[in-house]
LUMNU-266294 format. One record per residue: residue number from 1; residue in one letter; chain; x, y, z of N, C-alpha, C in turn. Coordinates in nm, 3 decimals, padded with zeros to 5 digits. Example, Ala and Ser with C-alpha at 12.3 -4.5 7.8 and 13.67 -1.06 7.14 Angstrom:
<sites>
+-----+---------+--------+---------+---------+---------+---------+---------+---------+---------+---------+---------+
! num ! residuo ! cadena !    n_c1 !    n_c2 !    n_c3 !   ca_c1 !   ca_c2 !   ca_c3 !    c_c1 !    c_c2 !    c_c3 !
+-----+---------+--------+---------+---------+---------+---------+---------+---------+---------+---------+---------+
!   1 !       a !      A !  01.319 ! -00.569 !  00.780 !  01.230 ! -00.450 !  00.780 !  01.320 ! -00.330 !  00.780 !
!   2 !       s !      A !  01.285 ! -00.225 !  00.708 !  01.367 ! -00.106 !  00.714 !  01.290 !  00.003 !  00.787 !
+-----+---------+--------+---------+---------+---------+---------+---------+---------+---------+---------+---------+
</sites>
This chain:
<sites>
+-----+---------+--------+---------+---------+---------+---------+---------+---------+---------+---------+---------+
! num ! residuo ! cadena !    n_c1 !    n_c2 !    n_c3 !   ca_c1 !   ca_c2 !   ca_c3 !    c_c1 !    c_c2 !    c_c3 !
+-----+---------+--------+---------+---------+---------+---------+---------+---------+---------+---------+---------+
!   1 !       m !      A !  00.287 !  01.617 ! -01.589 !  00.423 !  01.568 ! -01.590 !  00.433 !  01.453 ! -01.492 !
!   2 !       n !      A !  00.443 !  01.337 ! -01.545 !  00.445 !  01.216 ! -01.463 !  00.584 !  01.155 ! -01.472 !
!   3 !       q !      A !  00.681 !  01.220 ! -01.408 !  00.820 !  01.179 ! -01.427 !  00.893 !  01.179 ! -01.292 !
!   4 !       l !      A !  00.966 !  01.074 ! -01.267 !  01.048 !  01.064 ! -01.147 !  01.183 !  01.128 ! -01.175 !
!   5 !       t !      A !  01.232 !  01.204 ! -01.081 !  01.360 !  01.271 ! -01.097 !  01.459 !  01.212 ! -00.997 !
!   6 !       l !      A !  01.574 !  01.172 ! -01.047 !  01.681 !  01.121 ! -00.962 !  01.775 !  01.238 ! -00.934 !
!   7 !       k !      A !  01.780 !  01.279 ! -00.809 !  01.862 !  01.394 ! -00.772 !  01.997 !  01.346 ! -00.721 !
!   8 !       i !      A !  02.103 !  01.411 ! -00.769 !  02.237 !  01.380 ! -00.723 !  02.274 !  01.486 ! -00.619 !
!   9 !       k !      A !  02.274 !  01.446 ! -00.496 !  02.307 !  01.538 ! -00.388 !  02.458 !  01.561 ! -00.383 !
!  10 !       e !      A !  02.495 !  01.670 ! -00.319 !  02.637 !  01.702 ! -00.307 !  02.713 !  01.592 ! -00.233 !
!  11 !       e !      A !  02.649 !  01.533 ! -00.134 !  02.717 !  01.426 ! -00.060 !  02.743 !  01.304 ! -00.149 !
!  12 !       y !      A !  02.653 !  01.277 ! -00.247 !  02.677 !  01.168 ! -00.341 !  02.795 !  01.203 ! -00.431 !
!  13 !       s !      A !  02.802 !  01.328 ! -00.472 !  02.912 !  01.373 ! -00.557 !  03.045 !  01.351 ! -00.485 !
!  14 !       n !      A !  03.047 !  01.382 ! -00.358 !  03.169 !  01.360 ! -00.279 !  03.204 !  01.212 ! -00.270 !
!  15 !       i !      A !  03.103 !  01.127 ! -00.262 !  03.125 !  00.983 ! -00.259 !  03.182 !  00.937 ! -00.394 !
!  16 !       f !      A !  03.123 !  00.988 ! -00.504 !  03.168 !  00.950 ! -00.638 !  03.315 !  00.986 ! -00.660 !
!  17 !       k !      A !  03.358 !  01.096 ! -00.601 !  03.497 !  01.140 ! -00.618 !  03.596 !  01.039 ! -00.559 !
!  18 !       e !      A !  03.552 !  00.963 ! -00.461 !  03.638 !  00.866 ! -00.395 !  03.645 !  00.733 ! -00.469 !
!  19 !       l !      A !  03.557 !  00.715 ! -00.569 !  03.551 !  00.589 ! -00.643 !  03.629 !  00.600 ! -00.774 !
!  20 !       n !      A !  03.667 !  00.485 ! -00.829 !  03.728 !  00.487 ! -00.962 !  03.617 !  00.492 ! -01.067 !
!  21 !       e !      A !  03.654 !  00.514 ! -01.191 !  03.557 !  00.534 ! -01.300 !  03.463 !  00.414 ! -01.315 !
!  22 !       k !      A !  03.519 !  00.295 ! -01.305 !  03.438 !  00.173 ! -01.320 !  03.332 !  00.165 ! -01.209 !
!  23 !       q !      A !  03.373 !  00.194 ! -01.087 !  03.279 !  00.188 ! -00.974 !  03.169 !  00.294 ! -00.989 !
!  24 !       v !      A !  03.208 !  00.415 ! -01.026 !  03.108 !  00.521 ! -01.044 !  03.007 !  00.481 ! -01.151 !
!  25 !       g !      A !  03.056 !  00.432 ! -01.263 !  02.968 !  00.390 ! -01.372 !  02.872 !  00.281 ! -01.328 !
!  26 !       e !      A !  02.925 !  00.182 ! -01.258 !  02.840 !  00.071 ! -01.211 !  02.736 !  00.120 ! -01.113 !
!  27 !       l !      A !  02.777 !  00.208 ! -01.021 !  02.684 !  00.258 ! -00.920 !  02.575 !  00.346 ! -00.983 !
!  28 !       v !      A !  02.613 !  00.437 ! -01.070 !  02.516 !  00.526 ! -01.133 !  02.419 !  00.447 ! -01.221 !
!  29 !       k !      A !  02.470 !  00.352 ! -01.297 !  02.382 !  00.268 ! -01.379 !  02.286 !  00.189 ! -01.290 !
!  30 !       g !      A !  02.337 !  00.137 ! -01.179 !  02.252 !  00.062 ! -01.087 !  02.145 !  00.150 ! -01.024 !
!  31 !       l !      A !  02.182 !  00.273 ! -00.988 !  02.085 !  00.366 ! -00.929 !  01.976 !  00.401 ! -01.029 !
!  32 !       c !      A !  02.016 !  00.428 ! -01.152 !  01.919 !  00.462 ! -01.257 !  01.826 !  00.344 ! -01.285 !
!  33 !       a !      A !  01.883 !  00.224 ! -01.295 !  01.801 !  00.105 ! -01.320 !  01.703 !  00.083 ! -01.206 !
!  34 !       y !      A !  01.747 !  00.106 ! -01.084 !  01.658 !  00.089 ! -00.968 !  01.549 !  00.195 ! -00.967 !
!  35 !       a !      A !  01.588 !  00.321 ! -00.988 !  01.492 !  00.431 ! -00.979 !  01.390 !  00.431 ! -01.092 !
!  36 !       y !      A !  01.435 !  00.406 ! -01.214 !  01.347 !  00.421 ! -01.329 !  01.288 !  00.292 ! -01.382 !
!  37 !       e !      A !  01.353 !  00.180 ! -01.356 !  01.306 !  00.053 ! -01.411 !  01.272 ! -00.049 ! -01.303 !
!  38 !       d !      A !  01.287 ! -00.012 ! -01.176 !  01.261 ! -00.100 ! -01.063 !  01.341 ! -00.230 ! -01.068 !
!  39 !       k !      A !  01.462 ! -00.221 ! -01.121 !  01.550 ! -00.338 ! -01.127 !  01.640 ! -00.340 ! -01.004 !
!  40 !       p !      A !  01.664 ! -00.458 ! -00.948 !  01.754 ! -00.466 ! -00.833 !  01.900 ! -00.440 ! -00.875 !
!  41 !       f !      A !  01.980 ! -00.401 ! -00.778 !  02.121 ! -00.370 ! -00.802 !  02.204 ! -00.492 ! -00.764 !
!  42 !       f !      A !  02.280 ! -00.545 ! -00.862 !  02.369 ! -00.658 ! -00.836 !  02.512 ! -00.615 ! -00.862 !
!  43 !       t !      A !  02.600 ! -00.646 ! -00.768 !  02.743 ! -00.619 ! -00.785 !  02.821 ! -00.713 ! -00.694 !
!  44 !       k !      A !  02.944 ! -00.737 ! -00.729 !  03.032 ! -00.819 ! -00.644 !  03.108 ! -00.732 ! -00.545 !
!  45 !       d !      A !  03.107 ! -00.601 ! -00.569 !  03.180 ! -00.506 ! -00.485 !  03.096 ! -00.472 ! -00.361 !
!  46 !       d !      A !  03.140 ! -00.521 ! -00.245 !  03.065 ! -00.498 ! -00.121 !  03.055 ! -00.350 ! -00.086 !
!  47 !       y !      A !  03.159 ! -00.274 ! -00.117 !  03.157 ! -00.130 ! -00.089 !  03.048 ! -00.062 ! -00.169 !
!  48 !       l !      A !  03.033 ! -00.100 ! -00.296 !  02.927 ! -00.042 ! -00.380 !  02.788 ! -00.084 ! -00.330 !
!  49 !       k !      A !  02.776 ! -00.207 ! -00.281 !  02.648 ! -00.251 ! -00.225 !  02.606 ! -00.161 ! -00.110 !
!  50 !       g !      A !  02.703 ! -00.131 ! -00.023 !  02.673 ! -00.043 !  00.091 !  02.635 !  00.097 !  00.046 !
!  51 !       l !      A !  02.708 !  00.150 ! -00.051 !  02.675 !  00.284 ! -00.102 !  02.537 !  00.284 ! -00.168 !
!  52 !       f !      A !  02.508 !  00.178 ! -00.242 !  02.377 !  00.169 ! -00.306 !  02.266 !  00.170 ! -00.201 !
!  53 !       l !      A !  02.283 !  00.090 ! -00.096 !  02.179 !  00.085 !  00.008 !  02.161 !  00.221 !  00.075 !
!  54 !       y !      A !  02.269 !  00.293 !  00.089 !  02.264 !  00.427 !  00.150 !  02.183 !  00.522 !  00.060 !
!  55 !       i !      A !  02.210 !  00.520 ! -00.069 !  02.141 !  00.610 ! -00.162 !  02.000 !  00.560 ! -00.193 !
!  56 !       k !      A !  01.981 !  00.429 ! -00.192 !  01.851 !  00.368 ! -00.219 !  01.745 !  00.419 ! -00.123 !
!  57 !       r !      A !  01.783 !  00.440 !  00.000 !  01.688 !  00.491 !  00.100 !  01.629 !  00.624 !  00.055 !
!  58 !       d !      A !  01.713 !  00.713 !  00.003 !  01.664 !  00.842 ! -00.045 !  01.574 !  00.827 ! -00.167 !
!  59 !       i !      A !  01.607 !  00.734 ! -00.255 !  01.524 !  00.709 ! -00.373 !  01.387 !  00.659 ! -00.330 !
!  60 !       d !      A !  01.384 !  00.565 ! -00.235 !  01.257 !  00.511 ! -00.186 !  01.172 !  00.619 ! -00.121 !
!  61 !       i !      A !  01.234 !  00.705 ! -00.044 !  01.161 !  00.815 !  00.020 !  01.104 !  00.908 ! -00.087 !
!  62 !       s !      A !  01.182 !  00.938 ! -00.187 !  01.138 !  01.025 ! -00.296 !  01.019 !  00.965 ! -00.370 !
!  63 !       k !      A !  01.026 !  00.835 ! -00.399 !  00.915 !  00.767 ! -00.467 !  00.789 !  00.770 ! -00.381 !
!  64 !       r !      A !  00.805 !  00.742 ! -00.252 !  00.690 !  00.741 ! -00.161 !  00.628 !  00.881 ! -00.151 !
!  65 !       n !      A !  00.713 !  00.983 ! -00.142 !  00.662 !  01.120 ! -00.136 !  00.588 !  01.158 ! -00.264 !
!  66 !       s !      A !  00.637 !  01.111 ! -00.376 !  00.572 !  01.139 ! -00.505 !  00.433 !  01.077 ! -00.508 !
!  67 !       v !      A !  00.423 !  00.952 ! -00.465 !  00.293 !  00.884 ! -00.463 !  00.197 !  00.955 ! -00.368 !
!  68 !       n !      A !  00.246 !  00.987 ! -00.248 !  00.160 !  01.054 ! -00.151 !  00.121 !  01.194 ! -00.197 !
!  69 !       g !      A !  00.212 !  01.263 ! -00.264 !  00.180 !  01.396 ! -00.316 !  00.071 !  01.390 ! -00.421 !
!  70 !       k !      A !  00.076 !  01.287 ! -00.506 ! -00.028 !  01.271 ! -00.607 ! -00.162 !  01.243 ! -00.543 !
!  71 !       k !      A ! -00.162 !  01.161 ! -00.439 ! -00.287 !  01.132 ! -00.367 ! -00.345 !  01.260 ! -00.310 !
!  72 !       g !      A ! -00.259 !  01.342 ! -00.250 ! -00.304 !  01.469 ! -00.192 ! -00.356 !  01.564 ! -00.299 !
!  73 !       a !      A ! -00.289 !  01.567 ! -00.414 ! -00.333 !  01.654 ! -00.523 ! -00.468 !  01.611 ! -00.577 !
!  74 !       v !      A ! -00.490 !  01.481 ! -00.590 ! -00.618 !  01.431 ! -00.637 ! -00.728 !  01.465 ! -00.537 !
!  75 !       a !      A ! -00.701 !  01.445 ! -00.408 ! -00.800 !  01.477 ! -00.305 ! -00.832 !  01.626 ! -00.305 !
!  76 !       l !      A ! -00.730 !  01.710 ! -00.318 ! -00.752 !  01.855 ! -00.320 ! -00.832 !  01.896 ! -00.443 !
!  77 !       a !      A ! -00.802 !  01.839 ! -00.558 ! -00.876 !  01.870 ! -00.680 ! -01.023 !  01.830 ! -00.666 !
!  78 !       e !      A ! -01.048 !  01.715 ! -00.607 ! -01.185 !  01.668 ! -00.585 ! -01.259 !  01.762 ! -00.490 !
!  79 !       k !      A ! -01.190 !  01.803 ! -00.386 ! -01.249 !  01.895 ! -00.289 ! -01.284 !  02.028 ! -00.355 !
!  80 !       r !      A ! -01.194 !  02.078 ! -00.440 ! -01.221 !  02.204 ! -00.511 ! -01.336 !  02.188 ! -00.610 !
!  81 !       r !      A ! -01.341 !  02.075 ! -00.680 ! -01.452 !  02.052 ! -00.773 ! -01.585 !  02.051 ! -00.699 !
!  82 !       n !      A ! -01.588 !  01.985 ! -00.584 ! -01.711 !  01.980 ! -00.505 ! -01.750 !  02.119 ! -00.457 !
!  83 !       a !      A ! -01.652 !  02.198 ! -00.413 ! -01.680 !  02.333 ! -00.365 ! -01.730 !  02.420 ! -00.480 !
!  84 !       e !      A ! -01.668 !  02.409 ! -00.598 ! -01.712 !  02.486 ! -00.714 ! -01.852 !  02.444 ! -00.756 !
!  85 !       g !      A ! -01.878 !  02.315 ! -00.749 ! -02.011 !  02.265 ! -00.785 ! -02.117 !  02.322 ! -00.693 !
!  86 !       m !      A ! -02.085 !  02.329 ! -00.565 ! -02.180 !  02.386 ! -00.469 ! -02.200 !  02.534 ! -00.497 !
!  87 !       l !      A ! -02.091 !  02.605 ! -00.525 ! -02.102 !  02.748 ! -00.554 ! -02.182 !  02.771 ! -00.682 !
!  88 !       n !      A ! -02.160 !  02.689 ! -00.783 ! -02.236 !  02.702 ! -00.906 ! -02.384 !  02.676 ! -00.880 !
!  89 !       g !      A ! -02.412 !  02.576 ! -00.797 ! -02.551 !  02.546 ! -00.762 ! -02.616 !  02.661 ! -00.688 !
!  90 !       i !      A ! -02.542 !  02.722 ! -00.596 ! -02.593 !  02.838 ! -00.523 ! -02.615 !  02.954 ! -00.618 !
!  91 !       g !      A ! -02.522 !  02.972 ! -00.713 ! -02.535 !  03.078 ! -00.812 ! -02.660 !  03.061 ! -00.897 !
!  92 !       v !      A ! -02.692 !  02.939 ! -00.935 ! -02.811 !  02.913 ! -01.014 ! -02.935 !  02.945 ! -00.933 !
!  93 !       i !      A ! -02.936 !  02.906 ! -00.806 ! -03.051 !  02.933 ! -00.720 ! -03.066 !  03.084 ! -00.701 !
!  94 !       l !      A ! -02.956 !  03.153 ! -00.670 ! -02.962 !  03.298 ! -00.651 ! -03.004 !  03.367 ! -00.780 !
!  95 !       g !      A ! -02.952 !  03.321 ! -00.891 ! -02.991 !  03.379 ! -01.020 ! -03.139 !  03.361 ! -01.047 !
!  96 !       s !      A ! -03.192 !  03.246 ! -01.011 ! -03.335 !  03.220 ! -01.030 ! -03.419 !  03.311 ! -00.942 !
!  97 !       v !      A ! -03.376 !  03.330 ! -00.818 ! -03.449 !  03.415 ! -00.724 ! -03.446 !  03.560 ! -00.772 !
!  98 !       i !      A ! -03.331 !  03.606 ! -00.816 ! -03.318 !  03.743 ! -00.865 ! -03.404 !  03.763 ! -00.990 !
!  99 !       s !      A ! -03.400 !  03.666 ! -01.080 ! -03.481 !  03.675 ! -01.202 ! -03.629 !  03.677 ! -01.169 !
! 100 !       a !      A ! -03.669 !  03.595 ! -01.073 ! -03.809 !  03.591 ! -01.033 ! -03.850 !  03.725 ! -00.971 !
! 101 !       n !      A ! -03.764 !  03.782 ! -00.887 ! -03.795 !  03.912 ! -00.826 ! -03.804 !  04.022 ! -00.931 !
! 102 !       e !      A ! -03.714 !  04.021 ! -01.028 ! -03.717 !  04.121 ! -01.135 ! -03.843 !  04.105 ! -01.218 !
! 103 !       a !      A ! -03.884 !  03.983 ! -01.243 ! -04.006 !  03.957 ! -01.319 ! -04.127 !  04.010 ! -01.243 !
! 104 !       k !      A ! -04.127 !  03.994 ! -01.112 ! -04.239 !  04.046 ! -01.030 ! -04.242 !  04.198 ! -01.036 !
! 105 !       k !      A ! -04.121 !  04.262 ! -01.029 ! -04.114 !  04.407 ! -01.036 ! -04.164 !  04.456 ! -01.172 !
! 106 !       d !      A ! -04.122 !  04.391 ! -01.279 ! -04.165 !  04.431 ! -01.412 ! -04.316 !  04.416 ! -01.427 !
! 107 !       k !      A ! -04.369 !  04.309 ! -01.372 ! -04.512 !  04.283 ! -01.381 ! -04.590 !  04.388 ! -01.301 !
! 108 !       a !      A ! -04.536 !  04.424 ! -01.182 ! -04.602 !  04.524 ! -01.099 ! -04.597 !  04.661 ! -01.166 !
! 109 !       e !      A ! -04.490 !  04.693 ! -01.232 ! -04.476 !  04.823 ! -01.299 ! -04.566 !  04.833 ! -01.421 !
! 110 !       t !      A ! -04.587 !  04.724 ! -01.491 ! -04.672 !  04.727 ! -01.610 ! -04.819 !  04.722 ! -01.574 !
! 111 !       s !      A ! -04.851 !  04.680 ! -01.455 ! -04.993 !  04.670 ! -01.416 ! -05.052 !  04.798 ! -01.370 !
+-----+---------+--------+---------+---------+---------+---------+---------+---------+---------+---------+---------+
</sites>
């Protein structure tokens, strides 16, 4: 699942309640365009510009955390693959030793 999620916090909801319908629509469309399409937010309303900058910070942090989380997940997966590879290699060696010992026992019993 490679999808960015735009979360509407309760504090944003409280902010939206103070705006008129046109302002809310413009702000939400601008936030979505910024979050999902990387488009800048343009408006003539200075109050909306300030609100956008306030919410933009959280969007940027969320994007950065997503990227860093993916890096960590890739590193962890690689680490696990390497550990499993080593364990599989040890298993093959141990299996070979056990098989060789059993073959020696069988040979000694038949002799």
